[in-house]
C-alpha positions as CSV (number, residue, x, y, z in Angstrom):
1,M,207.7,22.7,-22.4
2,V,206.4,19.9,-24.5
3,T,203.3,19.6,-22.3
4,F,202.7,23.3,-22.6
5,L,202.9,23.1,-26.4
6,R,200.5,20.2,-26.5
7,R,198.0,22.2,-24.5
8,S,198.5,25.1,-26.8
9,V,197.8,23.0,-29.8
10,M,194.7,21.6,-28.2
11,M,193.4,25.1,-27.5
12,I,194.1,26.1,-31.1
13,H,192.1,23.1,-32.3
14,V,189.2,24.1,-30.1
15,F,189.3,27.7,-31.3
16,L,189.4,26.6,-35.0
17,L,186.4,24.3,-34.4
18,F,184.3,27.0,-32.8
19,S,185.3,29.5,-35.4
20,L,184.2,27.3,-38.3
21,C,181.0,26.3,-36.7
22,F,179.8,29.6,-35.3
23,S,181.3,32.3,-37.4
24,D,179.3,34.3,-39.9
25,Y,181.7,33.0,-42.4
26,G,181.6,29.3,-41.4
27,F,178.8,26.8,-41.8
28,L,176.0,29.0,-40.4
29,Q,176.0,31.6,-43.1
30,G,172.9,33.6,-43.8
31,V,170.7,36.4,-42.4
32,T,169.1,34.6,-39.5
33,S,167.4,37.7,-38.1
34,L,165.3,38.5,-41.3
35,G,161.9,37.2,-42.1
36,I,159.0,38.3,-44.4
37,N,155.3,38.7,-44.1
38,Y,153.3,36.5,-46.6
39,G,149.9,38.2,-46.9
40,Q,147.2,36.6,-49.0
41,V,144.6,39.4,-49.5
42,G,144.6,39.1,-53.2
43,N,142.9,37.2,-56.0
44,N,145.9,36.8,-58.2
45,L,148.6,35.5,-55.9
46,P,150.8,32.5,-56.8
47,A,150.1,29.1,-55.3
48,P,151.9,28.2,-52.0
49,D,154.3,25.8,-53.8
50,R,155.5,28.6,-56.0
51,V,155.8,30.9,-53.0
52,L,157.9,28.3,-51.2
53,D,160.2,28.1,-54.3
54,L,160.5,31.8,-54.3
55,L,161.4,32.0,-50.5
56,S,163.9,29.2,-50.9
57,S,165.6,30.8,-53.9
58,L,165.8,34.1,-51.9
59,K,167.4,32.1,-49.0
60,L,164.8,33.5,-46.6
61,T,164.1,31.0,-43.8
62,K,161.4,32.9,-41.8
63,A,157.9,33.9,-42.9
64,K,154.7,35.0,-41.2
65,I,151.1,34.4,-42.4
66,Y,148.0,36.0,-41.1
67,D,146.0,32.8,-40.5
68,T,146.6,29.0,-40.4
69,N,145.9,28.3,-44.1
70,P,146.1,24.5,-44.3
71,Q,147.3,24.6,-47.9
72,I,150.3,26.7,-46.9
73,L,151.0,24.6,-43.8
74,T,151.0,21.4,-45.8
75,T,153.1,22.9,-48.6
76,F,155.7,24.2,-46.3
77,A,156.2,20.8,-44.6
78,N,159.8,19.5,-44.8
79,S,161.1,22.8,-45.9
80,N,163.6,25.0,-44.0
81,I,161.0,27.8,-43.5
82,E,160.3,28.8,-39.9
83,L,156.7,29.8,-39.9
84,T,154.7,32.2,-37.6
85,V,150.9,31.6,-37.8
86,T,148.1,33.8,-36.6
87,V,144.9,33.5,-34.7
88,E,142.5,36.0,-36.2
89,N,141.1,38.7,-34.0
90,Q,137.5,37.5,-34.2
91,M,138.6,34.2,-32.6
92,L,139.8,35.7,-29.4
93,P,136.5,35.5,-27.5
94,V,136.4,31.8,-28.4
95,I,139.9,30.7,-27.6
96,M,140.0,32.4,-24.3
97,D,138.2,29.3,-23.1
98,P,141.0,26.8,-22.4
99,Q,139.1,23.9,-23.9
100,Q,138.5,25.8,-27.1
101,A,142.1,26.8,-27.2
102,L,143.1,23.2,-26.9
103,Q,140.8,22.3,-29.7
104,W,142.2,25.1,-31.9
105,V,145.8,24.0,-31.3
106,S,144.9,20.3,-31.9
107,T,143.2,21.2,-35.2
108,H,145.4,24.0,-36.6
109,I,148.9,23.3,-35.2
110,K,149.4,19.7,-34.1
111,P,148.6,17.9,-37.4
112,Y,151.3,19.9,-39.2
113,F,154.0,20.1,-36.5
114,P,157.0,19.3,-36.6
115,A,157.1,18.6,-40.4
116,T,156.1,22.2,-40.8
117,K,158.4,24.4,-38.6
118,I,155.8,26.4,-36.8
119,T,157.8,28.4,-34.3
120,E,155.4,31.1,-33.2
121,I,151.7,31.8,-32.8
122,A,150.5,35.4,-33.1
123,V,147.3,35.7,-31.1
124,G,145.5,38.5,-32.8
125,N,147.0,41.5,-34.6
126,E,147.2,45.0,-33.2
127,V,144.5,44.3,-30.7
128,F,145.6,47.0,-28.3
129,T,144.7,49.6,-30.9
130,D,141.8,47.9,-32.7
131,D,138.6,49.8,-33.3
132,D,136.7,47.1,-31.6
133,T,137.8,47.9,-28.0
134,T,136.0,44.9,-26.6
135,L,138.7,42.6,-28.0
136,L,141.3,43.9,-25.6
137,G,139.6,42.2,-22.6
138,Y,139.9,38.8,-24.4
139,L,143.5,39.2,-25.4
140,V,145.6,38.0,-22.4
141,P,143.2,35.2,-21.5
142,A,143.4,34.0,-25.1
143,I,147.2,34.1,-25.1
144,V,147.4,32.3,-21.8
145,S,144.9,29.6,-23.0
146,I,146.8,29.0,-26.3
147,H,150.1,28.7,-24.4
148,G,148.4,26.3,-21.9
149,A,147.2,24.2,-24.8
150,L,150.8,24.0,-26.1
151,V,152.0,23.0,-22.7
152,Q,149.3,20.3,-22.5
153,L,150.4,18.9,-25.9
154,G,154.1,19.2,-25.1
155,L,154.7,21.9,-27.8
156,D,155.5,24.9,-25.7
157,K,159.3,24.1,-25.9
158,Y,159.1,24.7,-29.6
159,I,156.4,27.3,-30.2
160,Q,156.3,30.8,-28.7
161,V,153.1,32.8,-28.2
162,S,152.8,36.6,-28.5
163,T,150.8,39.3,-30.3
164,P,151.9,42.0,-32.8
165,N,151.3,45.6,-31.7
166,S,150.9,48.8,-33.6
167,L,153.4,51.6,-32.6
168,A,150.2,53.6,-31.8
169,V,150.2,51.7,-28.5
170,L,152.8,54.2,-27.3
171,E,151.8,57.5,-25.7
172,E,155.3,58.9,-26.2
173,S,158.1,57.6,-28.6
174,Y,160.4,60.7,-28.9
175,P,163.0,60.8,-27.7
176,P,163.3,57.0,-27.3
177,S,164.0,57.3,-23.5
178,A,160.6,58.9,-23.1
179,G,158.9,55.9,-24.5
180,S,155.7,55.0,-22.6
181,F,152.4,53.1,-23.2
182,K,149.0,54.8,-23.4
183,S,147.5,54.9,-20.0
184,E,144.2,53.4,-21.2
185,V,146.0,50.1,-22.1
186,S,148.6,50.0,-19.3
187,G,146.6,47.6,-17.1
188,V,146.2,44.9,-19.8
189,M,149.7,45.7,-21.1
190,S,151.2,44.9,-17.7
191,Q,149.4,41.5,-17.7
192,F,150.7,40.8,-21.2
193,L,154.3,41.8,-20.3
194,Q,154.1,39.5,-17.3
195,F,153.2,36.6,-19.6
196,L,156.0,37.4,-22.0
197,S,158.5,37.7,-19.1
198,S,157.4,34.4,-17.6
199,T,157.5,32.5,-20.9
200,G,160.6,34.1,-22.5
201,S,158.5,35.3,-25.4
202,P,159.2,38.4,-27.5
203,F,157.3,41.7,-27.8
204,W,156.3,42.1,-31.4
205,I,156.0,45.7,-32.8
206,N,154.7,46.8,-36.2
207,A,156.9,49.8,-36.9
208,Y,156.6,52.0,-40.0
209,P,158.9,55.1,-40.2
210,Y,157.0,55.8,-43.4
211,F,153.9,56.9,-41.5
212,A,155.9,59.4,-39.4
213,Y,157.4,60.9,-42.5
214,K,154.1,61.0,-44.4
215,D,152.5,62.9,-41.6
216,N,155.3,65.4,-41.1
217,P,157.6,65.6,-44.1
218,N,158.7,69.1,-43.4
219,K,160.2,68.3,-40.0
220,I,161.3,64.7,-40.4
221,S,164.4,64.0,-42.5
222,L,163.8,61.6,-45.3
223,D,167.4,60.3,-45.1
224,Y,166.8,59.6,-41.4
225,V,163.8,57.4,-42.1
226,L,165.4,55.7,-45.1
227,F,168.6,54.6,-43.3
228,N,170.6,56.9,-45.5
229,R,173.7,58.8,-44.3
230,N,172.5,61.6,-42.0
231,P,173.5,63.4,-38.8
232,G,170.8,61.5,-36.9
233,M,169.7,62.5,-33.4
234,V,171.1,62.1,-29.9
235,D,168.7,61.2,-27.1
236,P,169.1,64.1,-24.6
237,Y,168.8,61.9,-21.6
238,T,170.7,58.7,-22.6
239,K,173.2,60.4,-25.0
240,L,172.6,57.5,-27.4
241,H,173.0,58.4,-31.0
242,Y,170.3,57.2,-33.5
243,D,171.0,57.3,-37.3
244,N,167.6,55.9,-38.3
245,M,164.0,56.1,-37.0
246,L,163.3,52.4,-36.9
247,Y,165.9,51.7,-34.2
248,A,164.6,54.7,-32.3
249,Q,161.1,53.4,-32.4
250,V,162.2,49.9,-31.2
251,D,164.1,51.4,-28.2
252,A,161.1,53.6,-27.3
253,V,159.2,50.3,-26.9
254,V,162.0,49.0,-24.6
255,Y,161.8,52.1,-22.4
256,A,158.0,51.8,-22.3
257,M,158.3,48.3,-21.0
258,F,160.9,49.4,-18.5
259,R,158.5,52.0,-17.1
260,L,156.1,49.2,-16.3
261,G,158.8,47.2,-14.6
262,Y,160.0,44.9,-17.3
263,S,163.6,45.1,-18.6
264,G,164.5,41.7,-20.1
265,I,161.9,41.2,-22.8
266,E,163.2,41.0,-26.4
267,V,161.6,43.4,-28.9
268,R,161.2,42.1,-32.5
269,V,159.8,44.0,-35.5
270,S,156.9,42.0,-36.8
271,E,156.2,44.4,-39.7
272,T,158.1,47.2,-41.4
273,G,158.2,48.3,-45.0
274,W,157.6,51.2,-47.4
275,P,154.9,51.5,-50.1
276,S,156.0,51.9,-53.7
277,K,152.8,53.7,-54.7
278,G,150.2,55.8,-53.0
279,D,147.5,58.4,-53.3
280,P,148.4,62.0,-54.2
281,N,148.4,63.0,-50.5
282,E,150.6,60.0,-49.5
283,I,153.8,61.9,-49.5
284,G,156.9,59.7,-50.0
285,A,155.1,56.6,-51.3
286,T,157.4,56.0,-54.3
287,V,159.2,53.2,-55.9
288,E,162.5,55.0,-55.3
289,N,161.9,55.4,-51.6
290,A,160.6,51.9,-51.1
291,A,163.7,50.5,-52.8
292,V,166.1,52.6,-50.7
293,Y,164.3,51.8,-47.4
294,N,164.2,48.0,-47.9
295,R,167.7,47.9,-49.5
296,N,169.3,49.7,-46.6
297,L,167.4,47.7,-44.0
298,L,168.6,44.5,-45.7
299,R,172.1,45.7,-45.5
300,R,171.7,46.4,-41.8
301,Q,170.3,42.9,-41.4
302,M,173.3,41.4,-43.1
303,S,175.4,42.6,-40.2
304,N,172.9,41.3,-37.6
305,E,172.8,44.8,-35.9
306,G,171.2,45.7,-32.6
307,T,169.8,49.0,-31.6
308,P,171.8,51.7,-29.8
309,L,170.2,50.6,-26.5
310,R,170.8,46.9,-27.1
311,P,173.8,46.8,-29.5
312,N,174.6,43.2,-28.8
313,M,171.1,41.8,-29.3
314,R,170.5,41.4,-33.0
315,L,167.2,42.9,-34.0
316,E,164.8,40.4,-35.7
317,V,162.8,42.1,-38.5
318,Y,160.0,40.8,-40.7
319,L,159.6,42.8,-43.9
320,F,156.2,43.8,-45.1
321,A,155.4,42.3,-47.5
322,L,156.2,39.6,-49.9
323,F,153.6,40.5,-52.5
324,N,151.4,43.5,-53.5
325,E,147.9,42.4,-52.5
326,D,145.2,43.8,-54.7
327,M,142.2,43.2,-52.5
328,K,143.4,45.1,-49.4
329,P,141.0,47.9,-48.6
330,G,141.9,51.5,-47.9
331,L,144.5,53.8,-49.4
332,T,146.4,52.9,-52.5
333,S,149.6,52.4,-50.4
334,E,147.9,49.5,-48.6
335,R,148.0,47.5,-51.9
336,N,151.6,48.4,-52.7
337,Y,154.0,47.2,-50.0
338,G,155.1,44.1,-51.8
339,L,158.7,43.4,-52.9
340,F,157.1,41.3,-55.7
341,Q,154.2,41.5,-58.0
342,P,151.7,38.6,-57.9
343,D,153.3,37.1,-61.0
344,G,156.7,36.7,-59.2
345,T,158.4,39.6,-60.8
346,M,160.1,42.2,-58.6
347,A,158.1,45.4,-57.8
348,Y,161.5,47.1,-57.5
349,N,165.1,46.1,-56.9
350,V,166.3,45.9,-53.3
351,G,169.2,43.6,-54.0
352,L,167.1,40.8,-55.1
353,S,168.1,39.7,-58.6
354,A,165.6,37.7,-60.6
355,L,167.0,34.8,-62.6
356,A,165.0,34.1,-65.8
357,T,164.0,30.5,-66.3
358,T,162.4,28.7,-69.1
359,S,159.9,27.0,-66.8
360,S,156.6,28.5,-65.7
361,T,158.0,28.9,-62.2
362,S,160.2,32.0,-61.9
363,S,163.1,31.8,-59.5
364,A,165.2,34.5,-57.9
365,S,168.3,34.8,-55.8
366,I,169.3,37.1,-53.1
367,S,172.5,39.1,-53.5
368,L,173.1,41.3,-50.5
369,T,176.7,40.9,-49.6
370,S,178.5,44.2,-49.8
371,S,182.1,44.5,-51.0
372,A,183.1,45.3,-47.4
373,T,181.5,42.0,-46.2
374,K,183.3,40.1,-49.0
375,A,186.6,41.7,-48.0
376,A,186.1,40.8,-44.4
377,K,185.3,37.2,-45.4
378,M,188.5,37.0,-47.4
379,E,190.5,38.4,-44.4
380,Y,188.9,35.9,-42.1
381,Q,189.6,33.0,-44.4
382,S,193.2,34.1,-44.7
383,L,193.5,34.3,-40.9
384,M,192.1,30.8,-40.6
385,Y,194.6,29.6,-43.2
386,W,197.6,30.9,-41.4
387,M,196.4,29.6,-38.1
388,F,196.1,26.2,-39.7
389,V,199.6,26.5,-41.0
390,C,200.9,27.5,-37.5
391,L,199.0,24.5,-36.0
392,M,200.7,22.1,-38.5
393,T,204.0,23.6,-37.6
394,F,203.5,23.1,-33.9
395,Q,202.5,19.5,-34.5
396,V,205.7,18.9,-36.6
397,F,207.8,20.5,-33.8
398,L,206.2,18.2,-31.2
399,R,206.9,15.1,-33.2
400,R,210.6,16.0,-33.4
401,Q,210.8,16.3,-29.7
402,H,210.2,12.5,-29.4
């Protein structure tokens, strides 16, 4: 009996240790699946050191940039920010040469790593749907060459390689189970998926439910695209229920990959967001809708949700974008996706509360914990307390047996 009790106490010790270390309410708190896109197409953006202060105060630990800006890479050294960097599209014909790729990695990555936590390299951006169709032939060789350079330098264990894709790469996306890639890119896509499968790298998708709503506001429910309470839709073939469009778009990508014979590749959202301002014909581009979309998405991220097809695989999402960028070409909406104005003030409130300071550097803090989350945390802490009391009681009982 005493031996049994001793073993029971040991098991409780182990359980408590794992609970404290790996629980959402233990030492590893935070939204680990959330990142943000840090674009720089503006002439009035804050310096990288101020951006780092902002990200740190928001408790965001993942960011993506669209180049390898040496000032940013240097500034972000010795911080806790995991950084995704980008090889620009025009570089693809160059770095498809393994020697050029090695030179690129040696120049743009190696001098900063590991002080700067570069975790991923995006080779190009939306190449499959780029107006310059010649780029597509360079994509996979460039990706393979960059990965080969990382292997040669011993960095492949730390840095993944992939490329972000527009949702327009899909021929069909509704219902999700009908997801399929456009036939004209299926050959190169198969080569790309083979690379991802062999290296364990993710498939990045830029998914914007806003575009679907803007193009068809009379048939698409605004609540459905904003993550508000709504009846949702049921996929007629899988019977899975979707209460928002973003998750349906992600699962459509999963099914498209499955149709090409790949079922184990993780899908991550490299960009999603909602513009706070647009031209008169850009229906839905308002401050109110932008705030609701991003606020509801942040709440989903707080619970590390997965999609209906992959409920146990948390969906990694990068919000677009950190700042409004005044030099981006195109429609008005293109310059108004930012959560923040260039001066560091909030464009709108998504659960980010600015803390006024007397210094020239503004700071902000993130406050996303719902009352339900707080209640769950208190219940969990209470459970841990009573388990600890029981453990102590067991130990006292054991001592009295001797």
